[in-house]
C-alpha positions as CSV (number, residue, x, y, z in Angstrom):
1,X,100.6,111.5,144.1
2,X,104.1,113.3,145.0
3,X,103.0,117.3,144.5
4,X,102.9,119.2,141.0
5,X,105.2,121.5,139.3
6,X,102.8,123.5,137.5
7,X,98.6,123.0,138.4
8,X,96.6,123.1,136.0
9,X,96.1,126.6,135.6
10,X,99.6,127.3,136.1
11,X,102.2,129.0,133.5
12,X,105.5,128.1,133.7
13,X,107.6,130.6,132.0
14,X,108.8,130.7,128.6
15,X,111.0,128.5,127.1
16,X,110.5,125.8,129.6
17,X,107.0,125.9,128.1
18,X,108.2,125.2,125.4
19,X,109.9,122.6,126.2
20,X,107.3,120.7,127.9
21,X,105.1,121.8,124.9
22,X,107.5,120.4,122.8
23,X,108.1,117.2,124.9
24,X,104.4,116.8,124.6
25,X,104.1,116.8,120.1
26,X,107.3,113.7,120.8
27,X,105.6,112.1,123.3
28,X,102.2,111.6,120.9
29,X,104.0,111.0,118.2
30,X,104.9,107.5,118.0
31,X,101.6,106.3,117.8
32,X,100.6,109.6,115.6
33,X,103.0,108.1,112.7
34,X,102.0,104.8,112.3
35,X,98.0,105.7,112.3
36,X,98.9,106.5,108.4
37,X,101.6,104.0,107.5
38,X,99.7,101.4,108.4
39,X,96.2,102.7,106.6
40,X,98.7,103.4,103.5
41,X,98.4,99.5,102.2
42,X,94.4,98.8,102.7
43,X,93.3,102.3,101.7
44,X,96.2,101.7,98.3
45,X,97.7,104.1,98.3
46,X,101.5,102.3,99.4
47,X,103.1,103.2,95.9
48,X,101.7,106.9,96.9
49,X,104.3,107.8,99.2
50,X,104.0,111.8,98.6
51,X,99.9,111.0,99.4
52,X,100.8,109.0,102.6
53,X,103.3,111.9,104.2
54,X,100.1,114.1,102.5
55,X,98.1,112.3,104.9
56,X,100.5,112.3,107.8
57,X,100.8,115.7,108.2
58,X,97.5,116.4,107.7
59,X,97.0,114.0,110.9
60,X,99.6,116.4,113.0
61,X,97.5,119.6,111.8
62,X,94.6,118.3,112.6
63,X,95.5,117.3,115.9
64,X,97.0,121.2,116.8
65,X,93.8,122.2,116.0
66,X,91.3,119.0,118.0
67,X,93.9,119.7,121.0
68,X,92.8,124.1,121.4
69,X,89.4,123.0,120.6
70,X,89.8,120.6,123.5
71,X,91.5,122.4,126.5
72,X,90.0,125.6,125.4
73,X,85.9,125.0,124.8
74,X,86.1,121.5,125.6
75,X,86.4,119.9,129.7
76,X,89.1,122.0,129.6
77,X,91.4,119.3,131.0
78,X,95.2,119.2,129.6
79,X,94.5,116.6,127.3
80,X,96.2,115.3,124.0
81,X,93.6,115.3,121.2
82,X,95.1,112.8,118.0
83,X,94.7,110.1,116.2
84,X,93.0,106.4,117.3
85,X,93.2,102.8,117.4
86,X,89.8,102.1,117.5
87,X,88.7,103.4,114.9
88,X,91.2,100.9,113.0
89,X,88.9,97.5,112.4
90,X,86.3,99.1,110.7
91,X,87.8,101.7,108.2
92,X,89.9,98.2,107.2
93,X,86.7,97.0,106.8
94,X,85.3,100.0,104.8
95,X,88.4,99.6,102.3
96,X,88.0,95.9,101.9
97,X,83.9,96.6,101.0
98,X,83.4,94.4,97.6
99,X,82.5,97.6,96.8
100,X,85.3,99.2,96.8
101,X,87.9,96.2,95.1
102,X,88.3,98.3,92.6
103,X,88.5,101.7,93.5
104,X,91.3,103.6,94.1
105,X,92.8,105.6,97.0
106,X,90.9,108.3,97.0
107,X,87.0,106.9,96.1
108,X,88.5,105.0,99.5
109,X,89.0,107.4,101.6
110,X,86.0,109.4,101.4
111,X,84.0,106.6,102.0
112,X,86.1,106.8,105.6
113,X,85.6,110.1,105.5
114,X,82.4,110.1,105.1
115,X,81.8,107.5,107.7
116,X,83.8,109.3,110.3
117,X,81.9,113.0,109.6
118,X,78.7,111.2,110.4
119,X,79.8,108.7,113.7
120,X,81.2,112.4,114.8
121,X,77.4,113.4,114.3
122,X,76.1,111.0,116.5
123,X,78.9,111.4,119.2
124,X,78.3,115.2,119.2
125,X,74.7,114.6,119.9
126,X,75.3,111.9,122.6
127,X,77.8,113.6,124.2
128,X,76.0,117.7,124.4
129,X,72.7,115.7,124.9
130,X,73.9,114.6,128.7
131,X,73.7,111.2,126.9
132,X,76.4,110.0,127.7
133,X,76.3,109.5,131.6
134,X,73.0,107.3,130.3
135,X,74.5,105.0,128.0
136,X,77.8,104.3,130.5
137,X,75.7,102.9,133.2
138,X,75.1,99.7,130.8
139,X,79.1,100.1,130.0
140,X,81.2,97.7,132.6
141,X,84.7,96.4,132.5
142,X,83.1,93.1,130.8
143,X,82.1,94.9,127.4
144,X,85.4,96.9,128.1
145,X,87.8,94.2,128.1
146,X,87.4,92.4,125.2
147,X,86.1,95.7,123.2
148,X,89.5,97.2,123.4
149,X,91.5,93.7,123.3
150,X,89.8,93.5,120.3
151,X,91.1,96.4,118.3
152,X,95.0,94.8,118.7
153,X,94.7,91.7,118.4
154,X,92.6,92.8,115.2
155,X,96.0,94.0,114.0
156,X,97.8,91.0,114.2
157,X,98.1,90.1,110.1
158,X,100.2,93.9,110.4
159,X,103.2,92.5,112.6
160,X,105.4,89.8,111.4
161,X,104.5,89.8,108.3
162,X,105.4,93.2,107.9
163,X,108.3,93.6,109.9
164,X,109.6,89.9,109.0
165,X,110.1,91.6,105.0
166,X,113.5,92.1,106.6
167,X,114.1,91.0,110.3
168,X,117.5,92.5,110.7
169,X,115.9,95.2,110.3
170,X,111.9,94.4,111.7
171,X,113.9,92.4,114.7
172,X,116.2,95.1,115.4
173,X,112.8,97.8,115.8
174,X,111.5,95.6,118.0
175,X,114.8,94.7,119.4
176,X,114.7,97.8,120.9
177,X,112.0,99.6,121.5
178,X,111.7,96.5,124.5
179,X,114.9,97.4,125.6
180,X,114.2,100.7,126.0
181,X,110.6,100.6,127.4
182,X,111.4,97.5,129.5
183,X,115.0,96.9,130.7
184,X,116.8,101.0,130.3
185,X,113.0,102.6,131.2
186,X,114.9,102.9,134.8
187,X,117.9,104.5,133.8
188,X,116.8,107.6,131.9
189,X,113.9,109.6,132.1
190,X,114.4,109.7,128.0
191,X,114.1,106.0,127.4
192,X,111.0,106.2,129.6
193,X,108.7,108.5,127.1
194,X,110.0,108.2,124.3
195,X,110.9,104.0,123.5
196,X,109.4,104.0,120.4
197,X,110.4,107.3,118.7
198,X,114.1,106.6,119.3
199,X,113.6,102.6,118.5
200,X,112.6,103.7,115.0
201,X,114.7,106.5,114.5
202,X,118.5,104.2,115.5
203,X,116.7,101.1,113.7
204,X,115.9,104.0,110.3
205,X,119.8,105.3,110.6
206,X,121.3,101.4,110.7
207,X,118.7,101.3,107.2
208,X,119.6,104.5,106.0
209,X,123.6,103.6,106.7
210,X,123.0,99.9,105.0
211,X,121.5,101.7,101.7
212,X,123.8,104.2,101.8
213,X,127.0,101.9,102.0
214,X,124.7,99.3,98.6
215,X,124.1,96.7,101.1
216,X,120.6,97.1,100.4
217,X,120.0,98.3,96.9
218,X,116.8,99.6,95.9
219,X,114.5,96.7,95.6
220,X,115.8,95.4,99.1
221,X,112.6,95.6,101.2
222,X,114.5,97.6,104.3
223,X,116.1,100.5,101.5
224,X,115.6,103.4,102.5
225,X,113.9,105.8,99.8
226,X,114.5,109.7,99.5
227,X,113.0,110.7,95.9
228,X,109.4,111.5,97.4
229,X,111.8,113.6,100.1
230,X,113.7,116.4,97.8
231,X,110.3,116.5,95.7
232,X,108.2,117.4,98.1
233,X,107.5,121.4,98.5
234,X,108.3,123.0,101.6
235,X,105.0,124.8,102.1
236,X,101.6,122.5,102.4
237,X,98.7,123.7,104.3
238,X,96.0,121.1,104.5
239,X,92.7,121.5,103.0
240,X,89.4,120.4,103.6
241,X,88.3,117.8,101.1
242,X,91.6,117.9,100.2
243,X,91.6,114.7,98.9
244,X,87.8,115.3,97.2
245,X,83.1,115.1,98.5
246,X,82.8,112.2,101.5
247,X,80.9,109.6,100.1
248,X,78.4,108.2,102.5
249,X,77.0,104.5,103.0
250,X,74.1,102.9,105.8
251,X,76.9,99.9,105.4
252,X,80.2,102.5,106.5
253,X,79.0,104.3,109.0
254,X,77.0,101.4,111.2
255,X,80.4,99.8,111.3
256,X,82.2,103.0,112.6
257,X,79.5,103.5,115.2
258,X,81.7,100.5,116.8
259,X,85.3,102.3,117.1
260,X,82.7,105.7,118.1
261,X,81.6,103.6,121.3
262,X,85.6,102.5,122.0
263,X,87.0,105.9,121.6
264,X,84.2,107.2,124.2
265,X,84.8,104.5,126.8
266,X,88.1,104.7,126.7
267,X,88.5,109.0,126.8
268,X,85.8,109.1,129.7
269,X,88.9,106.7,131.1
270,X,91.4,109.2,130.2
271,X,89.0,112.4,132.0
272,X,89.2,111.1,135.3
273,X,93.2,110.0,135.2
274,X,94.0,113.4,133.9
275,X,91.9,115.4,136.7
276,X,94.2,113.2,138.9
277,X,97.6,113.9,137.8
278,X,97.4,117.3,136.9
279,X,95.0,118.3,140.2
280,X,91.9,119.4,138.9
281,X,88.7,118.4,140.6
282,X,86.7,115.1,139.4
283,X,85.7,115.1,136.3
284,X,81.7,116.1,136.6
285,X,78.7,114.2,134.2
286,X,78.8,118.1,132.4
287,X,82.3,117.9,131.7
288,X,82.4,114.5,130.6
289,X,79.7,115.8,128.2
290,X,81.6,118.3,126.9
291,X,84.5,116.6,126.6
292,X,82.5,114.0,124.9
293,X,80.8,116.6,122.9
294,X,83.5,117.9,122.3
295,X,85.1,114.7,120.2
296,X,82.9,114.8,118.7
297,X,83.7,118.0,116.7
298,X,87.0,116.8,117.1
299,X,85.9,113.4,114.5
300,X,84.0,115.9,112.9
301,X,86.9,118.4,111.9
302,X,89.4,115.4,111.1
303,X,86.4,114.2,108.6
304,X,86.3,117.2,106.8
305,X,89.8,117.2,106.6
306,X,91.0,113.6,105.9
307,X,93.2,112.3,108.0
308,X,91.7,108.7,106.9
309,X,90.8,108.5,111.6
310,X,89.1,110.0,113.7
311,X,90.6,112.1,117.6
312,X,90.1,110.7,120.7
313,X,92.1,111.5,124.1
314,X,95.4,110.3,124.1
315,X,96.9,108.6,127.2
316,X,100.4,108.4,127.0
317,X,100.0,112.7,127.6
318,X,98.6,111.3,130.6
319,X,101.1,109.6,131.7
320,X,103.5,112.3,131.0
321,X,102.4,114.3,133.3
322,X,102.4,112.2,135.7
323,X,105.9,111.7,135.2
324,X,107.0,115.1,135.4
325,X,104.3,116.3,137.2
326,X,103.5,119.2,135.0
327,X,100.2,119.7,134.5
328,X,99.7,122.8,132.8
329,X,97.0,123.3,130.2
330,X,98.9,126.1,128.7
331,X,101.8,123.8,128.3
332,X,99.3,121.2,126.1
333,X,98.2,124.7,124.7
334,X,101.2,125.5,123.6
335,X,102.4,121.8,122.1
336,X,99.4,122.3,119.8
337,X,100.7,125.0,118.2
338,X,103.7,123.2,117.7
339,X,101.6,120.5,116.2
340,X,100.1,123.0,113.4
341,X,103.5,124.5,112.7
342,X,105.3,121.4,112.0
343,X,102.5,119.9,110.1
344,X,102.4,123.2,107.2
345,X,106.0,122.0,106.8
346,X,105.6,119.5,103.9
347,X,108.8,118.3,103.9
348,X,107.7,116.9,107.7
349,X,105.4,114.4,106.4
350,X,107.4,113.3,103.4
351,X,110.9,112.6,105.9
352,X,108.6,109.7,107.4
353,X,107.7,107.9,104.2
354,X,111.2,107.2,104.2
355,X,111.0,104.9,107.0
356,X,111.1,100.9,105.2
357,X,108.7,98.3,106.4
358,X,110.5,96.6,108.1
359,X,110.7,99.1,110.8
360,X,106.6,99.6,110.6
361,X,106.1,95.9,111.1
362,X,108.7,95.8,114.0
363,X,107.3,99.2,115.5
364,X,103.4,97.5,115.5
365,X,104.4,93.8,116.5
366,X,104.7,96.0,120.2
367,X,102.4,98.8,119.8
368,X,99.3,96.6,119.3
369,X,100.2,94.5,121.3
370,X,99.8,96.9,124.0
371,X,97.1,98.1,123.2
372,X,95.2,94.4,123.8
373,X,96.7,94.7,127.1
374,X,95.2,97.2,128.1
375,X,91.6,96.0,127.4
376,X,93.0,93.2,129.7
377,X,93.8,95.3,132.2
378,X,90.4,96.5,132.7
379,X,88.9,92.8,134.1
380,X,91.2,93.8,136.7
381,X,87.9,95.1,138.5
382,X,86.2,91.8,137.9
383,X,85.7,88.7,139.8
384,X,87.4,86.0,138.0
385,X,86.6,83.0,139.8
386,X,82.6,84.0,138.6
387,X,82.2,81.2,135.8
388,X,79.0,83.8,134.3
389,X,82.2,86.4,133.6
390,X,84.8,83.6,132.7
391,X,81.9,82.5,130.3
392,X,80.7,86.1,129.0
393,X,84.2,87.2,127.9
394,X,85.7,84.0,126.8
395,X,82.5,84.0,124.7
396,X,82.3,87.6,123.5
397,X,86.9,86.8,122.5
398,X,86.0,83.3,120.7
399,X,83.4,84.9,118.6
400,X,84.9,88.4,118.0
401,X,87.8,86.8,116.2
402,X,85.9,83.6,114.6
403,X,83.0,85.6,113.5
404,X,84.9,87.6,111.2
405,X,87.1,85.0,109.5
406,X,83.8,83.8,108.7
407,X,82.4,86.5,107.0
408,X,85.1,87.5,105.4
409,X,85.0,83.8,103.4
410,X,81.6,84.2,102.8
411,X,79.8,87.7,103.5
412,X,75.9,87.8,102.9
413,X,74.3,88.4,99.7
414,X,70.9,89.0,99.2
415,X,67.9,92.2,99.2
416,X,67.7,95.0,100.2
417,X,71.7,95.1,99.1
418,X,72.0,98.2,101.8
419,X,71.2,96.1,104.9
420,X,73.3,92.7,103.6
421,X,76.0,95.4,103.5
422,X,75.9,96.6,106.9
423,X,75.2,93.1,108.4
424,X,78.8,92.3,106.2
425,X,80.5,95.8,108.0
426,X,79.8,94.8,111.8
427,X,80.3,91.3,111.3
428,X,83.6,91.5,109.1
429,X,84.9,94.3,112.9
430,X,86.0,92.1,115.2
431,X,85.9,94.5,117.9
432,X,81.7,95.3,117.1
433,X,81.2,92.0,117.3
434,X,82.7,91.3,121.4
435,X,81.5,94.2,122.3
436,X,78.1,93.7,121.5
437,X,79.0,89.8,122.9
438,X,79.6,91.4,126.0
439,X,76.9,93.7,126.0
440,X,74.1,91.7,125.6
441,X,75.3,89.2,127.9
442,X,76.6,90.9,131.3
443,X,73.0,92.8,130.6
444,X,71.0,90.1,130.5
445,X,73.0,87.0,132.6
446,X,72.4,87.6,136.4
447,X,75.6,88.9,138.7
448,X,75.4,91.0,141.0
449,X,77.6,94.5,140.7
450,X,80.5,93.5,142.8
451,X,80.6,90.1,140.6
452,X,80.4,92.3,137.6
453,X,83.5,94.8,138.4
454,X,81.0,97.2,138.7
455,X,81.4,98.4,141.6
456,X,85.3,98.1,141.9
457,X,86.0,99.6,138.5
458,X,84.3,103.2,139.8
459,X,86.2,102.9,142.6
460,X,88.7,103.2,140.6
461,X,88.2,105.7,138.1
462,X,87.5,108.0,140.9
463,X,89.7,108.0,144.2
């Protein structure tokens, strides 16, 4: 690895620190905006663009707080904290519960908040009690691959159907992101760092020009609506429990735990990668436990403020460290302060509610496929010539996609009702089904550590 320009404890000059911190902010921008935009429809706030703007601002505000907490008192690695796609599948299941069919978006969000808060308490206990290291002994690449991959695959309904509401703009978004991220990524560092942001901005600008020229009339799928931007206040500070008091249900809580498991496993891998790229020591079990415990506190903060999501370590920003050779913790903390500042500008969140749905759908097509691929990349450590491994993987993937379809068509109804709700929520979450199947089979069907990929996986994360 090339020598670092700035190590983990270094403080670059103030102007350089500010620019590098802003770059971290831009790097996490696309993924952070994508989550509330995706949640808007399932939550039922699709027509309330003002509320969507508040949700976006809240997401960035919480990211700033949790990044400062992690880099100062958590594992102290230069890790940006932000929303996690691992929570999307459980959240969609919660929003689809029969008891919330007629509920407004505030009530749905209150149920999601409560599930996130309940799961955060569990993650705090698992982290600070030292259970993470013990539990991870049972989790290998055969479990991680379908768990992470099913996060992306389960969201296929939000890709082409949304982008296809106008393939001109949706297809343009997809083409631009592919162009920048794959064909031009070696032409300029800007294309390698910000392909999603550049694709969105250019397609957004094209839609705005066609709207202004009258080609896209009001009501057109790609019409750029600016009314909410004009109405939004200049300053608005997100407040705790701003959507109301969280409403706890056991089914929502248990379903959300599947998202926490996936987030924890992914974060542990991020810790090793970040330490390696920033020049820090290889994370010890104590460092990992502190980091996971602080992520639990971060999710608690997210639940209290009501982002509709949790927080986790961002792999995108770890990649930025490798590209820039700047591993300074101080730079990441500066980026966190910028997140807090921008999030209090009311028109900041409102601006992104003007993005037409075809552009959002195009972004989903490129991003969710990448999430599935990241999960599949864990199979590089596994012996894929093993019939044992192929059976477990195939069965876990198939059941992870098939079982939710069964529960969607035939939800269970029996007493006690709370138990039926728990089973329906878990059964509707493909990630939970796939993880459970893979975890049980991988730890019960005979197989050597080498065959299961455990030896290579451990070496791959600690080199």
